[in-house]
C-alpha positions as CSV (number, residue, x, y, z in Angstrom):
1,X,113.6,70.6,125.5
2,X,116.4,68.3,124.2
3,X,120.1,69.2,123.7
4,X,119.6,69.9,120.0
5,X,116.9,72.4,120.7
6,X,119.1,74.0,123.3
7,X,122.2,74.4,121.1
8,X,120.5,74.8,117.7
9,X,120.4,78.7,117.8
10,X,124.1,78.8,118.7
11,X,124.9,76.4,115.8
12,X,122.8,78.4,113.4
13,X,124.4,81.7,114.4
14,X,127.9,80.2,114.2
15,X,127.2,79.1,110.6
16,X,125.9,82.5,109.7
17,X,128.9,84.3,111.3
18,X,131.4,82.0,109.5
19,X,129.8,82.2,106.1
20,X,131.7,85.3,104.8
21,X,135.0,83.6,105.6
22,X,133.9,80.2,104.4
23,X,132.7,81.3,101.0
24,X,135.2,84.0,100.2
25,X,137.6,81.2,99.0
26,X,135.9,79.1,96.2
27,X,138.2,76.1,97.1
28,X,137.1,76.2,100.8
29,X,133.4,76.6,99.7
30,X,133.7,73.6,97.5
31,X,135.2,71.5,100.3
32,X,132.4,72.5,102.7
33,X,129.7,71.7,100.2
34,X,131.3,68.3,99.4
35,X,131.6,67.5,103.1
36,X,127.9,68.3,103.7
37,X,127.0,66.1,100.8
38,X,129.0,63.2,102.1
39,X,127.5,63.4,105.5
40,X,124.0,63.6,104.1
41,X,124.7,60.6,101.8
42,X,126.0,58.5,104.7
43,X,122.9,59.3,106.7
44,X,120.7,58.4,103.7
45,X,122.6,55.1,103.5
46,X,121.9,54.6,107.2
47,X,125.7,54.4,108.0
48,X,125.9,56.2,111.3
49,X,129.6,55.4,111.9
50,X,130.5,56.8,108.5
51,X,128.3,59.8,109.0
52,X,130.0,60.5,112.4
53,X,133.5,60.2,110.9
54,X,132.6,62.4,108.0
55,X,131.1,65.0,110.3
56,X,134.2,65.1,112.4
57,X,136.3,65.6,109.2
58,X,133.9,68.4,108.2
59,X,134.5,70.1,111.6
60,X,138.2,69.9,110.9
61,X,137.7,72.1,107.9
62,X,136.2,74.8,110.1
63,X,139.0,74.4,112.6
64,X,141.6,74.8,109.9
65,X,139.8,77.9,108.5
66,X,139.6,79.5,111.9
67,X,143.3,78.8,112.6
68,X,144.3,80.3,109.2
69,X,142.1,83.4,109.8
70,X,143.7,83.9,113.3
71,X,147.2,83.6,111.9
72,X,146.3,86.1,109.0
73,X,144.8,88.5,111.5
74,X,147.9,88.3,113.8
75,X,150.2,88.8,110.9
76,X,148.2,91.8,109.7
77,X,148.4,93.3,113.2
78,X,152.2,92.7,113.3
79,X,152.7,94.4,110.0
80,X,150.6,97.4,111.1
81,X,152.8,97.8,114.2
C-alpha cells in the first residue's frame, strides 16, 4: 500500500463533505472548477512545478471557504445568544 492508497478514502470523503458548501455559491463553484482544470492542464503539459503551484493555490480556496464558514457559524451563534 502506498501513501495515496492510504489517504485516498479520507480525501474522497473530505470532498464529499465539503460539496454542499463549495457548490452553494456559484462564484466559489466556478473558482473550484477552474482550479481543477488548470491543475489538469498543467499535468497534461507535463509541467510538475506549475501543477504543484496550482494545486497549492486550489487548496487555498478550500482554506478560505472553511475560514469563512467558521466565521459565519460563530457569528450566527453570537446572534442567537
